RODOZA-402560 format. One line per 5 residues: number of its first residue (from 1); their letters; for each residue x, z, y of N, C-alpha, C, O, CB. Coordinates in nm, 3 decimals. Glycine has a CB too. Example, Ala and Ser with C-alpha at 12.3 -4.5 7.8 and 13.67 -1.06 7.14 Angstrom:
2
1 = as = 1.319:0.780:-0.569:1.230:0.780:-0.450:1.320:0.780:-0.330:1.424:0.846:-0.332:1.131:0.905:-0.447 | 1.285:0.708:-0.225:1.367:0.714:-0.106:1.290:0.787:0.003:1.341:0.804:0.114:1.408:0.572:-0.060
***
This chain:
191
1 = merrd = 12.342:9.706:8.396:12.363:9.801:8.503:12.466:9.902:8.456:12.459:9.952:8.344:12.231:9.871:8.545 | 12.561:9.930:8.541:12.663:10.027:8.506:12.612:10.167:8.535:12.526:10.187:8.621:12.793:9.999:8.583 | 12.668:10.265:8.463:12.626:10.403:8.477:12.641:10.450:8.623:12.554:10.521:8.674:12.709:10.494:8.384 | 12.747:10.411:8.688:12.769:10.452:8.828:12.657:10.400:8.917:12.608:10.472:9.004:12.906:10.402:8.879 | 12.617:10.275:8.897:12.507:10.218:8.975:12.377:10.292:8.947:12.298:10.316:9.039:12.491:10.069:8.944
6 = llkmi = 12.355:10.328:8.820:12.234:10.403:8.784:12.232:10.538:8.853:12.129:10.580:8.905:12.226:10.421:8.632 | 12.346:10.607:8.853:12.351:10.739:8.919:12.326:10.726:9.069:12.260:10.812:9.128:12.487:10.806:8.893 | 12.377:10.622:9.130:12.351:10.599:9.273:12.203:10.573:9.297:12.146:10.621:9.395:12.435:10.479:9.325 | 12.140:10.497:9.206:11.998:10.468:9.219:11.916:10.596:9.207:11.818:10.614:9.280:11.954:10.366:9.112 | 11.956:10.685:9.117:11.884:10.812:9.099:11.895:10.897:9.225:11.797:10.957:9.268:11.939:10.889:8.978
11 = vaatg = 12.014:10.902:9.283:12.033:10.978:9.408:11.947:10.919:9.518:11.884:10.993:9.594:12.181:10.979:9.450 | 11.944:10.787:9.528:11.863:10.723:9.632:11.714:10.748:9.610:11.640:10.767:9.706:11.890:10.574:9.635 | 11.669:10.749:9.485:11.527:10.767:9.455:11.482:10.912:9.470:11.366:10.936:9.504:11.498:10.720:9.315 | 11.571:11.007:9.447:11.529:11.147:9.448:11.591:11.230:9.559:11.544:11.341:9.586:11.563:11.210:9.318 | 11.692:11.180:9.624:11.754:11.254:9.733:11.845:11.366:9.687:11.883:11.451:9.767:11.649:11.310:9.821
16 = aalvg = 11.882:11.369:9.558:11.968:11.474:9.506:12.053:11.419:9.393:12.014:11.325:9.324:11.885:11.595:9.458 | 12.170:11.478:9.374:12.257:11.439:9.263:12.189:11.477:9.132:12.108:11.570:9.127:12.396:11.507:9.276 | 12.222:11.406:9.027:12.161:11.430:8.896:12.188:11.572:8.849:12.304:11.613:8.837:12.214:11.329:8.793 | 12.083:11.646:8.823:12.094:11.783:8.776:12.142:11.778:8.631:12.093:11.698:8.552:11.958:11.859:8.788 | 12.238:11.863:8.596:12.292:11.866:8.462:12.409:11.773:8.443:12.465:11.764:8.333:12.185:11.833:8.364
21 = lpala = 12.448:11.702:8.550:12.557:11.606:8.540:12.690:11.671:8.501:12.764:11.611:8.423:12.573:11.533:8.671 | 12.724:11.790:8.552:12.852:11.849:8.511:12.865:11.866:8.359:12.971:11.838:8.303:12.870:11.984:8.578 | 12.760:11.911:8.294:12.765:11.927:8.149:12.775:11.792:8.080:12.846:11.779:7.980:12.642:12.003:8.099 | 12.706:11.693:8.132:12.710:11.559:8.074:12.848:11.496:8.095:12.904:11.436:8.003:12.600:11.470:8.136 | 12.902:11.509:8.216:13.029:11.446:8.249:13.146:11.510:8.175:13.242:11.441:8.140:13.054:11.454:8.398
26 = sgqap = 13.139:11.639:8.151:13.249:11.706:8.084:13.241:11.691:7.932:13.331:11.735:7.860:13.251:11.853:8.120 | 13.135:11.629:7.885:13.121:11.609:7.742:13.093:11.739:7.668:13.132:11.755:7.553:13.244:11.544:7.686 | 13.027:11.829:7.736:12.994:11.958:7.676:12.915:11.935:7.548:12.815:11.864:7.547:12.914:12.047:7.774 | 12.962:11.994:7.441:12.893:11.977:7.312:12.766:12.061:7.312:12.767:12.175:7.357:12.985:12.017:7.194 | 12.656:12.004:7.261:12.534:12.084:7.252:12.553:12.198:7.153:12.636:12.191:7.063:12.414:11.996:7.210
31 = vagak = 12.477:12.301:7.172:12.483:12.416:7.083:12.439:12.370:6.944:12.332:12.312:6.928:12.395:12.534:7.135 | 12.523:12.398:6.844:12.493:12.354:6.708:12.363:12.418:6.659:12.345:12.539:6.669:12.609:12.389:6.611 | 12.274:12.337:6.608:12.148:12.387:6.553:12.048:12.431:6.657:11.943:12.486:6.622:12.175:12.499:6.463 | 12.077:12.408:6.786:11.985:12.449:6.891:11.859:12.365:6.885:11.865:12.242:6.871:12.052:12.438:7.031 | 11.748:12.430:6.896:11.620:12.359:6.897:11.570:12.352:7.039:11.595:12.442:7.120:11.515:12.428:6.805
36 = tafse = 11.501:12.248:7.069:11.446:12.232:7.202:11.335:12.335:7.223:11.262:12.369:7.130:11.393:12.088:7.222 | 11.323:12.381:7.343:11.221:12.481:7.377:11.092:12.413:7.422:11.011:12.473:7.492:11.272:12.575:7.487 | 11.073:12.289:7.382:10.956:12.212:7.422:10.868:12.188:7.300:10.917:12.151:7.192:10.997:12.078:7.489 | 10.739:12.208:7.317:10.645:12.179:7.209:10.614:12.029:7.209:10.651:11.957:7.301:10.513:12.262:7.225 | 10.546:11.985:7.106:10.505:11.843:7.101:10.411:11.811:7.218:10.414:11.700:7.272:10.435:11.812:6.966
41 = adiga = 10.328:11.909:7.257:10.238:11.888:7.371:10.319:11.872:7.500:10.284:11.790:7.585:10.139:12.006:7.384 | 10.426:11.952:7.514:10.512:11.938:7.632:10.577:11.801:7.637:10.582:11.737:7.742:10.619:12.048:7.634 | 10.627:11.756:7.523:10.692:11.625:7.517:10.590:11.514:7.547:10.623:11.417:7.614:10.757:11.602:7.378 | 10.468:11.530:7.498:10.363:11.434:7.529:10.331:11.432:7.678:10.311:11.326:7.736:10.237:11.466:7.450 | 10.328:11.551:7.740:10.303:11.558:7.885:10.419:11.494:7.961:10.396:11.422:8.059:10.284:11.705:7.930
46 = ldeia = 10.542:11.518:7.918:10.658:11.456:7.983:10.651:11.304:7.970:10.684:11.232:8.064:10.789:11.510:7.921 | 10.608:11.255:7.853:10.590:11.111:7.835:10.489:11.055:7.935:10.511:10.949:7.994:10.546:11.080:7.691 | 10.378:11.126:7.952:10.273:11.078:8.043:10.320:11.083:8.189:10.289:10.993:8.267:10.146:11.162:8.027 | 10.394:11.188:8.225:10.448:11.198:8.362:10.546:11.083:8.385:10.540:11.016:8.488:10.518:11.336:8.385 | 10.637:11.062:8.290:10.735:10.955:8.303:10.667:10.818:8.308:10.710:10.729:8.382:10.836:10.960:8.187
51 = etilp = 10.561:10.801:8.228:10.487:10.674:8.228:10.418:10.651:8.363:10.403:10.536:8.405:10.383:10.671:8.114 | 10.377:10.757:8.429:10.317:10.744:8.562:10.423:10.703:8.664:10.394:10.627:8.756:10.250:10.877:8.605 | 10.545:10.753:8.646:10.655:10.717:8.736:10.702:10.574:8.709:10.723:10.497:8.802:10.772:10.815:8.721 | 10.720:10.540:8.582:10.767:10.407:8.541:10.666:10.347:8.443:10.688:10.351:8.322:10.909:10.415:8.477 | 10.555:10.292:8.495:10.448:10.244:8.406:10.483:10.113:8.337:10.570:10.037:8.380:10.320:10.227:8.485
56 = rtktp = 10.410:10.089:8.230:10.421:9.962:8.159:10.354:9.855:8.244:10.241:9.872:8.290:10.356:9.971:8.016 | 10.425:9.745:8.263:10.369:9.629:8.332:10.395:9.510:8.240:10.355:9.512:8.123:10.433:9.607:8.477 | 10.461:9.408:8.290:10.504:9.298:8.204:10.620:9.343:8.116:10.652:9.281:8.015:10.544:9.175:8.287 | 10.682:9.452:8.158:10.794:9.510:8.084:10.752:9.646:8.030:10.652:9.702:8.076:10.920:9.522:8.174 | 10.824:9.699:7.933:10.789:9.829:7.876:10.794:9.940:7.980:10.863:9.929:8.081:10.882:9.863:7.760
61 = gakda = 10.721:10.047:7.953:10.720:10.163:8.040:10.804:10.276:7.982:10.866:10.262:7.877:10.577:10.211:8.064 | 10.806:10.388:8.052:10.887:10.503:8.011:10.845:10.558:7.876:10.929:10.605:7.799:10.879:10.612:8.116 | 10.717:10.554:7.846:10.669:10.605:7.717:10.725:10.521:7.602:10.756:10.574:7.495:10.514:10.606:7.713 | 10.737:10.390:7.625:10.794:10.301:7.524:10.940:10.336:7.493:10.989:10.311:7.383:10.783:10.155:7.570 | 11.008:10.391:7.592:11.149:10.427:7.577:11.167:10.567:7.519:11.280:10.609:7.494:11.220:10.417:7.711
66 = gagaf = 11.058:10.640:7.499:11.070:10.777:7.447:11.127:10.872:7.550:11.206:10.961:7.516:11.157:10.778:7.322 | 11.088:10.854:7.675:11.144:10.934:7.784:11.116:11.083:7.768:11.201:11.165:7.803:11.088:10.887:7.915 | 11.000:11.121:7.715:10.966:11.263:7.701:11.062:11.335:7.609:11.108:11.445:7.641:10.825:11.278:7.649 | 11.092:11.276:7.494:11.186:11.338:7.399:11.327:11.344:7.459:11.398:11.442:7.440:11.187:11.259:7.266 | 11.365:11.238:7.532:11.496:11.238:7.598:11.504:11.351:7.699:11.604:11.423:7.704:11.522:11.103:7.666
71 = marfv = 11.399:11.365:7.780:11.398:11.468:7.884:11.410:11.607:7.821:11.487:11.691:7.870:11.269:11.458:7.968 | 11.336:11.631:7.715:11.341:11.762:7.648:11.481:11.790:7.596:11.532:11.902:7.612:11.240:11.768:7.533 | 11.544:11.693:7.535:11.679:11.712:7.480:11.780:11.733:7.591:11.868:11.818:7.579:11.720:11.593:7.393 | 11.770:11.655:7.699:11.865:11.667:7.810:11.855:11.804:7.875:11.956:11.867:7.904:11.839:11.557:7.915 | 11.732:11.851:7.898:11.713:11.983:7.959:11.774:12.090:7.868:11.842:12.181:7.916:11.562:12.013:7.983
76 = tdcyt = 11.751:12.080:7.739:11.803:12.178:7.644:11.956:12.177:7.640:12.018:12.283:7.634:11.748:12.152:7.506 | 12.015:12.059:7.642:12.160:12.047:7.623:12.241:12.058:7.752:12.356:12.102:7.747:12.190:11.919:7.557 | 12.187:12.019:7.866:12.268:12.005:7.987:12.228:12.095:8.103:12.306:12.110:8.197:12.264:11.865:8.032 | 12.111:12.155:8.100:12.068:12.239:8.212:12.110:12.384:8.190:12.118:12.431:8.076:11.915:12.229:8.232 | 12.136:12.453:8.300:12.163:12.596:8.292:12.031:12.667:8.263:11.924:12.608:8.271:12.229:12.649:8.425
81 = aqqqa = 12.041:12.796:8.230:11.920:12.874:8.201:11.827:12.876:8.322:11.705:12.869:8.306:11.957:13.017:8.159 | 11.882:12.887:8.442:11.801:12.889:8.564:11.731:12.755:8.585:11.613:12.752:8.622:11.890:12.922:8.687 | 11.801:12.647:8.561:11.742:12.514:8.576:11.635:12.491:8.470:11.531:12.431:8.499:11.850:12.406:8.567 | 11.659:12.537:8.348:11.559:12.523:8.242:11.433:12.600:8.277:11.322:12.551:8.257:11.616:12.573:8.107 | 11.449:12.722:8.330:11.333:12.802:8.368:11.253:12.733:8.478:11.130:12.732:8.474:11.377:12.943:8.414
86 = afhag = 11.322:12.675:8.576:11.255:12.603:8.684:11.181:12.480:8.629:11.071:12.449:8.674:11.356:12.560:8.792 | 11.241:12.412:8.534:11.180:12.293:8.475:11.052:12.331:8.400:10.949:12.266:8.416:11.279:12.223:8.380 | 11.059:12.435:8.318:10.941:12.480:8.242:10.831:12.530:8.336:10.713:12.503:8.314:10.981:12.590:8.143 | 10.870:12.603:8.441:10.772:12.651:8.538:10.707:12.532:8.610:10.589:12.536:8.644:10.838:12.746:8.640 | 10.785:12.428:8.633:10.732:12.308:8.697:10.628:12.238:8.612:10.527:12.191:8.663:10.844:12.213:8.728
91 = ladid = 10.653:12.229:8.481:10.553:12.169:8.392:10.423:12.247:8.397:10.315:12.189:8.401:10.605:12.164:8.248 | 10.434:12.381:8.397:10.314:12.465:8.405:10.243:12.444:8.540:10.120:12.441:8.545:10.350:12.614:8.387 | 10.322:12.429:8.648:10.263:12.409:8.780:10.190:12.274:8.788:10.085:12.264:8.852:10.372:12.416:8.888 | 10.245:12.173:8.726:10.178:12.042:8.726:10.043:12.054:8.658:9.943:12.002:8.709:10.265:11.935:8.656 | 10.038:12.121:8.543:9.910:12.139:8.474:9.813:12.221:8.560:9.694:12.192:8.564:9.931:12.208:8.338
96 = kragg = 9.864:12.322:8.628:9.780:12.406:8.714:9.722:12.322:8.829:9.603:12.332:8.859:9.863:12.526:8.771 | 9.807:12.241:8.892:9.761:12.156:9.002:9.662:12.050:8.954:9.576:12.005:9.030:9.880:12.088:9.070 | 9.676:12.012:8.827:9.586:11.912:8.770:9.451:11.972:8.733:9.359:11.900:8.694:9.650:11.848:8.647 | 9.439:12.104:8.744:9.313:12.170:8.710:9.296:12.188:8.561:9.183:12.192:8.511:9.197:12.090:8.765 | 9.404:12.200:8.490:9.399:12.218:8.346:9.518:12.152:8.279:9.621:12.215:8.258:9.270:12.163:8.288
101 = rfval = 9.503:12.026:8.246:9.610:11.949:8.182:9.631:11.819:8.258:9.536:11.748:8.291:9.576:11.922:8.032 | 9.758:11.788:8.283:9.792:11.664:8.352:9.742:11.544:8.275:9.693:11.447:8.333:9.943:11.654:8.372 | 9.754:11.549:8.142:9.715:11.434:8.060:9.566:11.406:8.065:9.522:11.297:8.028:9.757:11.456:7.916 | 9.485:11.503:8.112:9.340:11.483:8.121:9.299:11.411:8.250:9.185:11.368:8.262:9.268:11.617:8.112 | 9.391:11.398:8.344:9.360:11.331:8.471:9.347:11.180:8.453:9.407:11.121:8.363:9.466:11.362:8.575
106 = apqar = 9.269:11.120:8.540:9.259:10.975:8.546:9.390:10.920:8.603:9.460:10.991:8.675:9.137:10.930:8.633 | 9.424:10.796:8.573:9.551:10.740:8.621:9.571:10.750:8.773:9.681:10.782:8.817:9.559:10.596:8.581 | 9.468:10.725:8.851:9.481:10.734:8.997:9.509:10.876:9.041:9.591:10.898:9.130:9.354:10.682:9.065 | 9.444:10.975:8.979:9.466:11.116:9.013:9.607:11.158:8.974:9.670:11.237:9.044:9.361:11.206:8.944 | 9.658:11.107:8.863:9.796:11.135:8.821:9.895:11.086:8.926:9.987:11.157:8.965:9.827:11.070:8.685
111 = tellr = 9.873:10.963:8.970:9.962:10.904:9.070:9.959:10.983:9.199:10.064:11.009:9.258:9.923:10.758:9.096 | 9.841:11.022:9.245:9.829:11.099:9.370:9.899:11.233:9.358:9.968:11.275:9.450:9.681:11.119:9.406 | 9.881:11.301:9.245:9.946:11.431:9.224:10.098:11.416:9.227:10.166:11.495:9.291:9.902:11.493:9.090 | 10.150:11.317:9.158:10.296:11.298:9.154:10.351:11.253:9.289:10.464:11.288:9.323:10.332:11.195:9.047 | 10.274:11.179:9.366:10.318:11.142:9.501:10.327:11.264:9.591:10.419:11.277:9.672:10.223:11.037:9.563
116 = tldaq = 10.231:11.355:9.576:10.233:11.480:9.654:10.356:11.561:9.616:10.426:11.613:9.703:10.104:11.562:9.630 | 10.382:11.573:9.487:10.499:11.648:9.441:10.629:11.583:9.486:10.725:11.652:9.521:10.497:11.661:9.289 | 10.633:11.450:9.485:10.753:11.378:9.529:10.780:11.405:9.677:10.895:11.424:9.716:10.737:11.226:9.504 | 10.675:11.406:9.758:10.692:11.435:9.902:10.745:11.577:9.921:10.833:11.599:10.005:10.559:11.417:9.977 | 10.692:11.672:9.845:10.741:11.810:9.855:10.887:11.820:9.811:10.966:11.891:9.873:10.653:11.905:9.769
121 = arkra = 10.922:11.749:9.705:11.059:11.752:9.654:11.156:11.692:9.754:11.265:11.744:9.775:11.068:11.678:9.521 | 11.116:11.581:9.816:11.203:11.518:9.916:11.221:11.608:10.038:11.331:11.617:10.094:11.144:11.382:9.960 | 11.113:11.676:10.078:11.123:11.768:10.192:11.218:11.882:10.158:11.301:11.921:10.241:10.983:11.824:10.230 | 11.206:11.935:10.038:11.294:12.045:9.997:11.439:11.999:9.989:11.530:12.073:10.028:11.250:12.102:9.862 | 11.463:11.877:9.939:11.599:11.824:9.930:11.660:11.810:10.069:11.779:11.838:10.088:11.600:11.689:9.858
126 = tevse = 11.579:11.768:10.166:11.626:11.755:10.304:11.660:11.892:10.361:11.762:11.908:10.428:11.521:11.686:10.391 | 11.575:11.991:10.334:11.600:12.127:10.385:11.725:12.187:10.324:11.803:12.251:10.395:11.480:12.217:10.356 | 11.746:12.167:10.195:11.864:12.222:10.128:11.990:12.154:10.180:12.091:12.220:10.202:11.854:12.206:9.976 | 11.985:12.021:10.202:12.104:11.951:10.250:12.138:11.990:10.393:12.255:11.986:10.432:12.083:11.801:10.241 | 12.038:12.029:10.471:12.064:12.069:10.609:12.118:12.212:10.617:12.201:12.242:10.703:11.937:12.057:10.693
131 = tgtae = 12.072:12.299:10.529:12.112:12.439:10.537:12.220:12.476:10.437:12.272:12.588:10.443:11.993:12.526:10.514 | 12.256:12.386:10.347:12.355:12.419:10.244:12.289:12.486:10.127:12.167:12.475:10.109:12.466:12.509:10.301 | 12.368:12.556:10.048:12.314:12.619:9.928:12.247:12.752:9.963:12.272:12.811:10.068:12.425:12.641:9.824 | 12.163:12.796:9.873:12.093:12.922:9.892:12.191:13.038:9.879:12.299:13.025:9.821:11.978:12.937:9.790 | 12.154:13.151:9.935:12.240:13.269:9.923:12.254:13.307:9.777:12.158:13.300:9.700:12.184:13.387:10.005
136 = ggeat = 12.375:13.348:9.740:12.398:13.393:9.604:12.422:13.282:9.505:12.421:13.306:9.384:12.284:13.474:9.558 | 12.444:13.160:9.551:12.474:13.053:9.457:12.409:12.921:9.493:12.360:12.902:9.605:12.430:13.092:9.320 | 12.411:12.834:9.400:12.361:12.699:9.420:12.208:12.697:9.420:12.144:12.763:9.338:12.415:12.605:9.313 | 12.151:12.623:9.510:12.006:12.611:9.518:11.957:12.523:9.402:12.015:12.419:9.373:11.961:12.552:9.655 | 11.850:12.568:9.338:11.789:12.489:9.232:11.698:12.386:9.298:11.615:12.422:9.381:11.709:12.579:9.130
141 = phyft = 11.712:12.259:9.261:11.625:12.158:9.322:11.480:12.176:9.280:11.450:12.247:9.183:11.674:12.018:9.284 | 11.391:12.113:9.352:11.250:12.115:9.319:11.234:12.061:9.177:11.304:11.968:9.138:11.166:12.032:9.421 | 11.142:12.117:9.102:11.126:12.075:8.963:11.089:11.928:8.950:11.126:11.864:8.851:11.020:12.159:8.896 | 11.017:11.873:9.047:10.981:11.732:9.036:11.103:11.642:9.053:11.108:11.533:8.996:10.874:11.697:9.139 | 11.200:11.687:9.130:11.325:11.611:9.142:11.391:11.599:9.005:11.437:11.491:8.968:11.422:11.679:9.242
146 = mikql = 11.394:11.709:8.931:11.454:11.707:8.798:11.376:11.614:8.703:11.435:11.537:8.628:11.460:11.849:8.739 | 11.244:11.624:8.709:11.160:11.541:8.621:11.178:11.394:8.653:11.195:11.312:8.562:11.011:11.580:8.636 | 11.176:11.359:8.780:11.189:11.219:8.821:11.327:11.164:8.784:11.339:11.051:8.737:11.165:11.205:8.971 | 11.431:11.244:8.806:11.566:11.201:8.770:11.576:11.171:8.621:11.630:11.068:8.580:11.668:11.308:8.809 | 11.523:11.261:8.540:11.533:11.242:8.396:11.448:11.125:8.348:11.487:11.056:8.254:11.492:11.369:8.324
151 = aifgf = 11.334:11.103:8.411:11.251:10.988:8.373:11.327:10.858:8.400:11.329:10.769:8.314:11.117:10.989:8.451 | 11.389:10.846:8.516:11.464:10.726:8.552:11.587:10.711:8.463:11.612:10.604:8.407:11.506:10.730:8.701 | 11.663:10.819:8.450:11.786:10.816:8.370:11.756:10.785:8.224:11.822:10.702:8.162:11.861:10.950:8.382 | 11.656:10.853:8.170:11.618:10.831:8.031:11.571:10.690:8.004:11.604:10.631:7.902:11.512:10.928:7.990 | 11.493:10.636:8.096:11.441:10.500:8.077:11.551:10.396:8.082:11.563:10.313:7.992:11.336:10.469:8.181
156 = ftskv = 11.633:10.399:8.188:11.731:10.294:8.206:11.853:10.306:8.114:11.931:10.212:8.105:11.776:10.292:8.347 | 11.870:10.419:8.048:11.978:10.430:7.949:11.927:10.412:7.807:12.005:10.417:7.712:12.046:10.565:7.961 | 11.797:10.390:7.791:11.740:10.364:7.658:11.762:10.218:7.620:11.789:10.134:7.706:11.589:10.400:7.654 | 11.749:10.189:7.493:11.761:10.051:7.446:11.654:9.963:7.510:11.681:9.851:7.553:11.752:10.044:7.293 | 11.532:10.015:7.514:11.420:9.940:7.573:11.446:9.910:7.720:11.429:9.796:7.765:11.288:10.018:7.557
161 = gatet = 11.487:10.011:7.795:11.512:9.991:7.938:11.629:9.899:7.966:11.625:9.819:8.059:11.535:10.123:8.004 | 11.733:9.912:7.885:11.854:9.833:7.909:11.842:9.689:7.863:11.905:9.601:7.921:11.971:9.897:7.840 | 11.763:9.664:7.759:11.758:9.527:7.706:11.631:9.452:7.741:11.634:9.329:7.750:11.773:9.531:7.558 | 11.519:9.522:7.760:11.394:9.452:7.786:11.351:9.457:7.932:11.261:9.382:7.972:11.286:9.510:7.700 | 11.412:9.541:8.011:11.375:9.551:8.152:11.485:9.499:8.242:11.459:9.418:8.332:11.343:9.695:8.188
166 = lqyva = 11.606:9.543:8.219:11.719:9.494:8.298:11.767:9.362:8.240:11.744:9.333:8.122:11.835:9.598:8.301 | 11.833:9.283:8.322:11.895:9.163:8.268:12.011:9.210:8.183:12.100:9.281:8.231:11.942:9.064:8.383 | 12.012:9.171:8.059:12.113:9.217:7.966:12.222:9.112:7.952:12.195:8.997:7.919:12.051:9.250:7.829 | 12.345:9.153:7.977:12.460:9.067:7.958:12.550:9.140:7.859:12.599:9.249:7.888:12.534:9.035:8.093 | 12.571:9.080:7.745:12.651:9.144:7.642:12.794:9.164:7.692:12.852:9.076:7.753:12.651:9.060:7.513
171 = vpgry = 12.848:9.280:7.664:12.985:9.313:7.702:13.055:9.351:7.573:12.995:9.428:7.498:12.993:9.429:7.810 | 13.169:9.307:7.541:13.255:9.232:7.631:13.216:9.085:7.638:13.163:9.027:7.543:13.399:9.244:7.587 | 13.243:9.030:7.747:13.219:8.889:7.772:13.328:8.842:7.866:13.408:8.922:7.915:13.076:8.864:7.832 | 13.333:8.715:7.890:13.438:8.667:7.978:13.405:8.701:8.122:13.288:8.710:8.158:13.458:8.514:7.962 | 13.506:8.719:8.202:13.488:8.746:8.344:13.470:8.614:8.418:13.547:8.520:8.398:13.608:8.825:8.401
176 = dgdla = 13.369:8.608:8.501:13.346:8.490:8.582:13.326:8.537:8.725:13.217:8.581:8.762:13.222:8.407:8.531 | 13.430:8.529:8.804:13.425:8.575:8.943:13.354:8.480:9.036:13.334:8.512:9.153:13.563:8.599:8.992 | 13.316:8.362:8.986:13.250:8.263:9.070:13.120:8.218:9.003:13.092:8.099:8.994:13.343:8.142:9.095 | 13.043:8.314:8.957:12.917:8.286:8.889:12.815:8.235:8.990:12.795:8.295:9.095:12.864:8.412:8.817 | 12.752:8.125:8.957:12.653:8.065:9.047:12.531:8.156:9.056:12.481:8.205:8.955:12.612:7.923:8.999
181 = yvpgt = 12.484:8.177:9.176:12.364:8.258:9.199:12.247:8.165:9.227:12.256:8.075:9.311:12.385:8.358:9.317 | 12.139:8.187:9.155:12.019:8.108:9.177:11.925:8.192:9.264:11.882:8.298:9.220:11.951:8.067:9.041 | 11.893:8.147:9.385:11.806:8.226:9.472:11.673:8.258:9.403:11.613:8.174:9.336:11.780:8.150:9.603 | 11.630:8.382:9.420:11.505:8.427:9.361:11.522:8.492:9.225:11.424:8.537:9.165:11.411:8.312:9.348 | 11.645:8.498:9.174:11.669:8.562:9.045:11.645:8.713:9.060:11.705:8.775:9.148:11.815:8.533:8.993
186 = pawgt = 11.559:8.772:8.978:11.531:8.915:8.992:11.648:9.001:8.946:11.726:8.960:8.861:11.405:8.952:8.914 | 11.658:9.120:9.003:11.762:9.214:8.964:11.735:9.262:8.823:11.829:9.285:8.746:11.769:9.334:9.061 | 11.609:9.277:8.787:11.573:9.309:8.651:11.440:9.244:8.620:11.371:9.196:8.710:11.568:9.462:8.628 | 11.407:9.243:8.500:11.286:9.177:8.453:11.324:9.089:8.337:11.424:9.113:8.269:11.218:9.095:8.566 | 11.246:8.989:8.314:11.277:8.900:8.203:11.397:8.815:8.239:11.412:8.773:8.354:11.156:8.812:8.165
191 = s = 11.479:8.788:8.143:11.603:8.711:8.167:11.573:8.565:8.186:11.665:8.486:8.207:11.700:8.727:8.052
***
């Protein structure tokens, strides 16, 4: 999968452009010696949230790809201070909605909570797109939009996601403009 296709998939799945993309696209160097503002417990919670979004089935899940650590690093290196604050507040809100800790919920309760948050995030994305940006600057997307984007982006750009989930075709390879298509071939999965 090409990066452009992945970014389109993220927009389709979340209803918003990838947050932090300007810093990533411009090749902004991370602050030297900067430490992530996430504790090991936060990274563990991010892993569990990402695993709920992209669970392990016949193929690896988001936790197998180390999505939590990726998300923490991406937020630290590519998000503005306002976006980072919204992301951290969102993690706290998820735990609050879970009645303590998200990781203590049963799998079905985790899924229901994240579906509720996804619906709220999609509604907010629709409202922002209809009204434009907020007064005084750019509107910060719903925190779940940021979490979901990073879970998808982190998973599909990881070695595990790219080689064990997607069909992997080594590049460079020869160009074949008339490649035979076998009906029923999955877009991703086992090769």
